[in-house]
C-alpha positions in Angstrom: -0.2 0.3 0.4 3.1 2.2 0.4 4.5 1.6 -2.7 0.6 2.7 -4.4 0.3 6.0 -2.4 4.0 6.7 -3.5 4.4 6.2 -7.2 1.9 9.0 -8.7 5.1 10.7 -6.8 8.0 8.6 -7.9 8.0 9.9 -11.9 8.7 13.3 -10.5 11.1 12.8 -8.3 13.4 10.8 -10.8 12.7 13.7 -13.2 14.2 15.7 -10.2 17.0 13.2 -10.2 17.9 13.5 -14.0 17.8 17.4 -13.7 14.8 17.7 -16.0 12.7 19.4 -13.5 14.5 22.4 -10.3 12.2 23.7 -8.4 8.7 22.4 -8.9 6.1 21.6 -7.0 3.8 19.2 -7.8 0.0 18.6 -8.3 -0.8 15.0 -8.1 -4.3 13.9 -9.8 -5.5 10.9 -8.6 -7.6 10.2 -12.6 -8.8 7.6 -14.2 -7.0 6.3 -17.3 -10.2 6.6 -19.3 -8.9 10.3 -18.6 -5.5 10.1 -19.6 -6.1 12.8 -23.1 -8.1 15.6 -21.8 -6.3 15.8 -18.5 -2.8 16.1 -20.2 -3.9 18.7 -22.5 -5.4 20.8 -18.7 -1.8 20.1 -17.5 -0.1 21.2 -20.2 -2.1 24.4 -19.9 -2.1 25.3 -16.5 2.1 24.5 -16.7 2.2 27.4 -19.2 0.0 29.7 -17.1 1.8 28.2 -13.6 5.6 27.6 -15.5 6.4 26.5 -10.9 4.5 23.5 -10.6 4.3 19.8 -12.5 0.9 18.7 -12.9 1.4 14.7 -12.4 -1.8 11.9 -13.0 -1.9 9.0 -11.2 -4.0 6.9 -13.1 -6.2 3.4 -11.4 -9.7 2.4 -11.8 -12.6 3.5 -9.9 -12.5 1.4 -7.3 -8.4 1.4 -6.6 -8.8 5.2 -6.2 -11.5 4.3 -3.9 -9.5 1.9 -1.9 -6.0 4.4 -2.1 -7.9 7.4 -0.5 -9.3 4.9 2.5 -6.4 3.4 3.3 -4.4 6.7 3.1 -6.6 8.5 5.7 -7.5 4.9 7.8 -6.0 6.2 10.9 -4.1 2.9 11.7 -1.3 3.7 9.5 -0.7 7.3 10.7 1.5 8.0 7.8 -0.6 11.2 6.9 -2.0 14.5 8.3 -4.2 16.6 7.1 -2.2 19.0 4.4 0.1 16.1 3.5 -1.4 13.7 1.7 0.7 12.4 -1.4 -2.5 13.4 -3.8 -4.3 16.7 -4.5 -7.1 16.4 -6.5 -9.7 13.4 -7.6 -11.0 12.5 -11.5 -12.4 9.5 -11.6 -14.8 8.6 -15.0 -18.1 9.7 -13.6 -19.1 11.7 -10.6 -20.1 8.8 -8.6 -16.8 8.2 -7.4 -16.7 11.9 -6.1 -20.5 11.4 -4.1 -19.5 8.3 -2.4 -15.7 9.9 -0.9 -18.0 13.1 0.4 -20.1 11.2 2.0 -17.1 9.8 4.0 -15.3 13.1 3.6 -12.5 11.6 1.6 -12.4 14.8 -0.4 -13.3 17.8 0.9 -17.2 19.2 0.7 -18.1 22.0 -2.0 -14.7 21.4 -4.0 -16.7 19.6 -6.8 -15.9 21.6 -9.6 -17.4 20.1 -13.0 -15.4 20.7 -16.5 -16.6 18.5 -18.8 -19.5 16.3 -20.4 -19.5 13.9 -23.8 -22.1 14.9 -26.2 -23.5 12.4 -28.6 -22.7 13.2 -31.8 -23.7 11.3 -35.4 -20.4 10.1 -38.2 -20.5 9.4 -41.2 -17.1 8.4 -43.4 -15.7 11.3 -44.6 -16.0 10.4 -47.9 -19.4 10.5 -47.5 -20.8 13.5 -49.4 -24.4 12.8 -48.8 -25.1 12.5 -45.3 -28.7 13.1 -43.1 -27.6 16.5 -41.6 -29.3 15.9 -37.5 -30.7 12.7 -35.5 -34.1 13.7 -36.0 -33.2 12.8 -39.9 -32.7 9.7 -38.9 -36.4 8.5 -39.1 -37.1 10.1 -43.2 -34.2 8.7 -44.0 -35.1 4.5 -44.2 -32.8 3.7 -46.4 -29.5 4.1 -44.1 -28.4 1.7 -41.4 -27.6 3.1 -38.1 -24.8 2.0 -35.5 -25.0 2.5 -31.7 -23.7 0.4 -28.9 -24.9 -2.5 -27.4 -27.3 -0.7 -24.9 -26.9 -3.5 -22.3 -23.5 -3.4 -22.1 -22.3 0.1 -22.7 -23.7 3.6 -21.0 -22.9 5.1 -25.0 -25.3 2.2 -26.0 -27.8 2.8 -23.4 -27.6 7.1 -23.7 -28.0 6.5 -28.0 -31.3 4.6 -27.3 -32.3 7.5 -24.4 -32.1 9.9 -27.3 -33.5 8.0 -29.4 -36.1 7.8 -27.7 -36.9 11.3 -26.4 -36.4 12.7 -30.3 -39.0 10.2 -30.8 -37.7 8.3 -33.8 -36.7 4.6 -32.6 -39.3 3.1 -33.4 -38.7 4.6 -36.8 -35.2 3.1 -36.7 -36.0 -0.7 -36.0 -34.8 -3.0 -38.6 -32.1 -0.7 -39.1 -30.2 -0.9 -35.8 -26.3 -2.2 -36.6 -25.3 -3.2 -32.8 -21.7 -3.0 -32.2 -19.9 -4.2 -28.6 -18.8 -0.2 -28.2 -17.7 3.1 -29.3 -14.5 1.7 -31.5 -16.8 -1.4 -32.6 -19.5 1.3 -34.0 -16.6 3.5 -36.1 -15.9 0.2 -37.3 -19.4 -0.5 -38.9 -19.4 2.7 -40.5 -16.1 2.4 -41.9 -16.2 -1.1 -43.3 -20.1 -0.1 -44.6 -21.1 -2.1 -41.9 -23.4 0.9 -41.9 -24.2 4.2 -43.2 -23.9 6.5 -39.7 -22.8 5.5 -36.6 -24.0 7.6 -32.6 -20.8 7.8 -30.2 -19.5 10.3 -27.5 -17.7 13.5 -29.0 -13.9 12.0 -28.2 -14.1 9.1 -29.9 -15.4 10.9 -32.9 -13.1 13.7 -33.0 -10.1 10.9 -32.5 -10.7 9.1 -36.1 -11.3 13.3 -36.8 -8.9 11.5 -40.4 -11.7 8.9 -41.6 -14.7 10.2 -40.4 -16.6 13.8 -40.0 -19.3 14.8 -37.4 -22.4 15.9 -39.4 -24.9 15.6 -35.9 -23.9 17.1 -32.1 -27.1 16.3 -29.6 -28.8 18.1 -27.3 -28.1 17.3 -24.1 -31.2 18.5 -22.7 -32.2 15.4 -24.2 -30.3 12.5 -22.1 -28.7 12.3 -19.3 -24.8 13.3 -19.8 -21.8 12.1 -18.8 -20.6 15.3 -16.3 -16.8 14.5 -15.4 -15.5 16.7 -12.1 -12.6 17.4 -10.0 -13.0 17.4 -6.3 -10.1 18.5 -3.8 -8.7 15.2 -1.2 -9.1 15.6 2.3 -5.6 15.5 2.9 -4.0 18.0 -0.2 -0.6 19.3 0.3 -1.7 22.9 -0.7 -5.2 23.9 -0.5 -4.1 27.1 -2.5 -2.5 25.4 -5.5 -5.3 22.7 -6.0 -8.2 25.6 -6.2 -6.1 27.3 -8.3 -6.8 24.1 -10.7 -10.5 23.8 -9.5 -11.2 27.0 -10.7 -8.7 26.8 -14.4 -10.4 24.1 -15.5 -13.8 25.6 -16.0 -12.2 29.0 -17.7 -13.1 29.6 -20.9 -9.2 28.4 -22.3 -9.3 24.7 -20.2 -13.4 24.6 -22.0 -11.7 25.5 -25.1 -9.1 22.9 -25.0 -11.7 20.0 -24.0 -13.8 21.7 -26.6 -11.1 20.9 -28.9 -10.6 17.2 -28.2 -14.5 16.4 -28.0 -15.9 16.9 -24.7 -18.9 19.0 -24.2 -19.1 21.8 -21.4 -21.3 21.5 -17.9 -20.9 25.7 -17.5 -23.8 27.3 -17.8 
């Protein structure tokens, strides 16, 4: 467990030993691996205005993060005190973990900052000229085959079905649905010609921007979007620095960085 708690700082110490980093304060974020791209981008953007800070990411599953935080805050360990912990912020793959950690007072109350959502997008092959211009247009395009992720296996599939149902077009697509295992499968089906259009999250579409293009972006009021937030760990060693980063992720600059990666904004 001690090794687990120190792993987030290991690479920073190594950089210092090599002379790569001098007198930089680490800002350690325990995060879901699925958020590596946006968090790395936010870290780089923050460092440009905070040259004395090195943003470091410690990736683990939601359960792994919860266990690490719980063990760290267990008084029987006796090695960490308020303001002396090795982790600054928590950024899981969804807000459910933050809610649970708040209930146990593992993260500070009122420190949850939403910074991104994952909009649903309608994608077609880049070479396709004649394509539906909206989700609603799928109902009239009776010859168009639609690839979606399996709703019994993925949140992408569940939210896709929720959106189509709220739009009132789910019944009109029966017989034209091409079921894929996940987002990667949806894109593969579209690119291979098994489907004419596909529904994936914005970041998934942007990853294949050379081969597919987005023809429509969903209205997030029609389904419950996944919201990504960060919160301050209770033992955070520098609360002022934590607050600076939490404030930063909601700024127009940070939101612009996330938009370029296919994310939506929860900031109203």
